[in-house]
Backbone bond lengths (Angstrom), bond angles and torsions (degrees), N, CA, C in turn:
res aa  C-N    CA-C-N  psi(-1)  N-CA   C-N-CA  omega(-1)  CA-C   N-CA-C  phi
1 M - - - 1.438 - - 1.543 108.63 -
2 I 1.298 117.38 132.73 1.459 122.14 178.51 1.511 107.30 -118.81
3 Y 1.332 115.44 142.93 1.460 120.61 -179.89 1.523 108.15 -101.06
4 V 1.326 115.42 131.11 1.469 123.32 -178.18 1.502 108.37 -115.82
5 R 1.327 115.24 131.48 1.467 119.34 178.80 1.505 107.78 -93.16
6 K 1.316 114.29 126.95 1.478 121.66 175.97 1.515 105.29 -126.30
7 E 1.336 114.32 109.95 1.451 123.27 -172.26 1.517 107.18 56.04
8 I 1.330 119.89 -113.90 1.455 119.40 -177.43 1.531 111.81 -108.22
9 H 1.326 117.88 6.30 1.468 121.19 -177.73 1.542 110.08 -106.58
10 L 1.292 116.07 145.50 1.462 121.60 173.79 1.517 109.77 -105.56
11 F 1.337 114.63 134.98 1.466 119.64 179.91 1.533 107.71 -121.35
12 A 1.316 116.83 138.83 1.474 121.28 173.45 1.524 108.02 -85.76
13 V 1.311 116.45 125.23 1.454 121.46 -176.69 1.522 108.31 -131.27
14 P 1.329 118.74 131.49 1.487 119.39 175.83 1.519 111.94 -58.69
15 S 1.308 117.99 141.78 1.454 121.99 -173.82 1.521 112.06 -60.61
16 K 1.329 119.82 -32.08 1.473 120.47 178.16 1.518 111.57 -61.98
17 E 1.329 117.94 -34.69 1.466 120.38 177.74 1.512 111.27 -69.60
18 I 1.335 117.48 -33.82 1.464 121.38 176.97 1.525 108.68 -64.36
19 I 1.338 117.84 -45.87 1.463 120.59 -179.80 1.522 109.28 -60.00
20 S 1.327 117.68 -46.15 1.442 121.86 178.97 1.534 110.72 -60.15
21 L 1.317 116.44 -43.34 1.448 121.47 178.23 1.523 110.89 -62.47
22 Q 1.325 118.10 -42.51 1.467 121.29 179.40 1.524 109.76 -61.51
23 R 1.334 116.96 -43.32 1.482 120.26 179.69 1.521 109.84 -61.42
24 Q 1.350 117.27 -41.30 1.454 120.29 -179.87 1.526 111.51 -66.20
25 I 1.332 116.81 -39.50 1.454 120.29 -179.53 1.539 109.70 -66.60
26 V 1.333 118.02 -45.60 1.476 121.57 179.10 1.519 108.87 -60.37
27 F 1.331 118.13 -43.60 1.459 121.48 -178.45 1.514 109.92 -64.79
28 K 1.349 118.24 -43.58 1.463 120.83 -179.62 1.518 110.71 -66.98
29 L 1.343 119.38 -37.93 1.447 120.50 176.97 1.532 111.89 -64.95
30 S 1.333 115.99 -33.95 1.483 119.09 -179.65 1.535 112.09 -70.54
31 L 1.312 117.55 -10.50 1.470 120.32 179.66 1.519 112.06 -87.01
32 H 1.325 118.58 1.89 1.450 122.20 -179.31 1.509 109.46 -110.03
33 D 1.331 116.70 139.42 1.467 119.92 176.01 1.525 108.99 -84.74
34 S 1.331 116.37 -176.23 1.472 120.05 -174.40 1.510 113.72 -65.45
35 Q 1.328 119.48 -19.46 1.444 121.85 178.17 1.528 111.69 -94.25
36 G 1.333 117.96 4.31 1.446 121.00 179.30 1.512 113.19 88.03
37 E 1.345 117.09 2.98 1.432 120.68 178.76 1.519 110.10 -73.04
38 T 1.307 116.52 144.46 1.441 120.75 -179.68 1.536 109.24 -80.37
39 C 1.316 115.53 124.27 1.456 122.46 175.70 1.528 107.63 -113.47
40 L 1.317 116.39 120.49 1.463 118.76 -175.34 1.510 110.48 -100.28
41 V 1.305 115.65 148.49 1.457 123.90 174.25 1.533 105.61 -112.69
42 N 1.294 117.56 127.36 1.444 123.63 177.21 1.538 108.70 -83.74
43 I 1.337 116.08 118.77 1.443 121.85 -175.71 1.542 111.06 -83.38
44 V 1.304 115.85 128.85 1.478 122.51 176.97 1.502 107.69 -107.95
45 E 1.338 119.11 131.35 1.440 121.14 -177.27 1.513 114.69 -86.97
46 N 1.335 117.55 -18.58 1.453 121.49 -174.84 1.542 109.08 -105.40
47 W 1.328 117.31 118.17 1.455 120.60 -178.68 1.503 112.77 -62.80
48 E 1.321 118.53 -35.11 1.469 121.30 -179.15 1.536 110.62 -60.55
49 E 1.317 117.18 -33.86 1.495 120.03 176.51 1.501 110.40 -65.45
50 M 1.320 117.35 -36.99 1.475 120.14 178.37 1.541 110.14 -67.81
51 E 1.313 115.87 -42.15 1.472 118.94 177.73 1.535 111.25 -58.95
52 A 1.322 115.75 -42.90 1.471 120.36 179.89 1.531 110.73 -65.21
53 Y 1.328 116.07 -36.47 1.491 120.39 -178.65 1.530 112.49 -77.97
54 S 1.315 117.99 -16.91 1.470 121.20 -173.57 1.522 114.34 -57.62
55 G 1.321 117.38 -27.77 1.440 120.08 178.02 1.515 115.51 -71.89
56 Q 1.335 115.09 -11.80 1.466 121.85 -177.92 1.535 112.69 -86.58
57 V 1.327 118.17 -14.20 1.461 121.51 -175.76 1.520 111.55 -119.99
58 K 1.301 115.57 153.26 1.457 121.28 -177.28 1.529 111.80 -84.02
59 N 1.319 116.60 -45.71 1.458 121.92 -176.74 1.534 110.85 -120.45
60 G 1.327 114.05 149.98 1.448 120.18 175.93 1.514 109.47 -134.28
61 Y 1.309 115.25 160.03 1.473 121.44 -179.20 1.513 108.74 -135.93
62 Y 1.325 115.24 146.10 1.450 118.90 175.65 1.518 109.03 -142.40
63 Q 1.331 115.56 154.88 1.449 121.74 -178.65 1.525 108.88 -144.40
64 I 1.333 115.09 135.52 1.448 120.40 177.44 1.530 107.38 -116.24
65 L 1.335 115.13 121.79 1.470 120.63 179.50 1.506 107.56 -116.78
66 G 1.319 116.88 136.17 1.451 121.61 178.08 1.532 109.16 -122.00
67 I 1.321 115.91 113.90 1.473 121.16 -179.81 1.507 109.58 -136.70
68 D 1.343 116.57 124.53 1.468 122.00 176.70 1.523 112.95 54.50
69 G 1.326 117.34 41.85 1.455 120.24 176.80 1.514 114.52 78.23
70 I 1.307 117.97 -0.13 1.480 123.47 177.35 1.522 107.90 -103.74
71 I 1.305 115.77 133.67 1.470 121.28 177.10 1.519 106.64 -104.75
72 E 1.326 114.53 122.24 1.468 119.44 176.97 1.537 107.31 -109.01
73 L 1.315 115.42 127.25 1.454 122.50 179.06 1.503 108.15 -111.82
74 R 1.337 116.32 133.93 1.450 122.44 176.65 1.524 108.29 -128.54
75 V 1.318 116.42 134.79 1.450 122.82 176.77 1.516 108.55 -130.40
76 Q 1.330 116.97 132.90 1.460 121.22 178.66 1.514 109.31 -125.53
77 L 1.307 114.51 127.88 1.477 123.33 174.79 1.503 107.22 -126.18
78 G 1.297 117.65 107.22 1.469 120.51 -174.96 1.522 109.95 61.04
79 R 1.336 116.25 -124.98 1.468 120.74 178.19 1.518 112.49 -96.97
80 L 1.337 116.73 6.68 1.466 119.54 177.26 1.528 109.94 -100.32
81 G 1.317 115.34 141.98 1.464 120.62 179.83 1.503 111.62 -133.65
82 F 1.306 115.71 152.95 1.488 122.59 176.43 1.531 105.63 -129.22
83 M 1.325 116.70 131.94 1.458 122.17 178.40 1.525 108.04 -133.68
84 K 1.322 116.56 134.72 1.461 119.31 177.01 1.508 108.46 -154.24
85 E 1.350 116.41 142.89 1.449 121.77 176.13 1.525 108.00 -103.70
86 F 1.333 114.94 139.94 1.458 123.52 179.62 1.508 109.67 -123.57
87 K 1.333 116.26 138.99 1.465 119.94 176.98 1.514 112.31 -91.32
88 D 1.332 116.62 -19.33 1.477 121.54 -177.08 1.521 109.00 -122.80
89 C 1.323 115.13 128.11 1.476 119.42 -179.27 1.531 111.83 -71.57
90 N 1.321 117.43 -11.47 1.455 121.85 176.70 1.534 112.93 -98.25
91 D 1.302 115.79 12.88 1.474 119.72 -179.50 1.540 109.18 -59.62
92 P 1.328 118.73 129.13 1.449 120.89 -177.47 1.536 113.82 -57.92
93 L 1.340 117.41 -39.38 1.470 118.99 -179.64 1.527 110.44 -67.26
94 L 1.311 118.48 -42.33 1.461 122.10 177.34 1.531 109.91 -56.99
95 N 1.318 117.22 -50.78 1.474 120.47 -179.20 1.519 111.14 -64.41
96 R 1.301 117.76 -36.00 1.477 121.51 178.26 1.526 110.93 -63.24
97 I 1.346 115.68 -45.65 1.473 120.70 -177.60 1.532 109.77 -66.96
98 V 1.343 117.93 -45.51 1.454 120.06 -179.08 1.535 110.44 -62.82
99 S 1.340 117.00 -42.24 1.470 120.68 177.06 1.525 111.18 -61.02
100 F 1.341 116.06 -39.86 1.456 121.52 178.29 1.527 109.50 -61.61
101 C 1.309 117.08 -48.02 1.473 121.78 -177.22 1.539 110.74 -63.62
102 K 1.313 115.55 -44.59 1.473 119.37 178.80 1.528 111.13 -64.70
103 G 1.337 116.14 -41.50 1.458 120.53 178.81 1.511 113.41 -61.91
104 R 1.332 116.40 -33.77 1.460 121.56 177.93 1.526 112.72 -86.79
105 Q 1.314 117.04 0.32 1.440 124.78 -178.48 1.528 112.52 57.34
106 Y 1.342 114.19 42.03 1.454 119.62 173.17 1.533 109.42 -69.03
107 F 1.299 116.25 153.33 1.461 121.15 179.12 1.534 110.29 -76.39
108 N 1.342 115.69 130.61 1.445 121.11 176.90 1.527 106.98 -90.32
109 V 1.323 117.75 108.45 1.474 124.07 -176.73 1.518 108.18 -84.57
110 S 1.334 115.84 118.60 1.471 119.12 179.78 1.509 112.95 -91.38
111 K 1.346 117.03 -26.39 1.460 119.41 -176.36 1.534 107.73 -162.51
112 T 1.327 116.77 152.79 1.456 121.27 177.06 1.520 108.76 -115.99
113 V 1.335 116.77 129.75 1.439 122.53 -179.62 1.540 108.46 -133.74
114 R 1.305 115.71 139.11 1.465 118.88 177.62 1.521 108.67 -61.00
115 E 1.333 115.67 143.57 1.467 120.98 -175.11 1.515 112.18 -59.72
116 D 1.348 117.67 -40.94 1.465 120.56 -178.66 1.531 112.89 -68.29
117 L 1.339 117.49 -14.47 1.468 120.94 177.93 1.507 113.35 -104.48
118 F 1.301 116.97 -2.24 1.488 120.39 -175.86 1.534 111.23 -64.26
119 F 1.320 116.84 -53.31 1.476 120.89 175.30 1.521 107.74 -100.61
120 K 1.288 116.20 117.00 1.476 118.38 -176.51 1.510 111.91 -90.61
């Protein structure tokens, strides 16, 4: 159990909810450009559609997050994004997507930081 301060009140919150909240905050912050403008990514549910679209963009990005035994994979091609959670690291689709991204030399994003905080 983790205690979170909200204004002057303390709330007891299960740690899994904190992790989920942190992931949501990081994702929401990553949708803003350096001037604070909102940049949206259109989420595609079908990986085959992303593969077909991959020839239309020059650069791609992917990120692998592991939290509480769940592997979350995110891939971004231009303004299109693909997100999926996997319970097994040997899942054939997970391995196929990672191999695809590495084969196309997409950038493996380890962390997202606001531009104004990058150089301190």
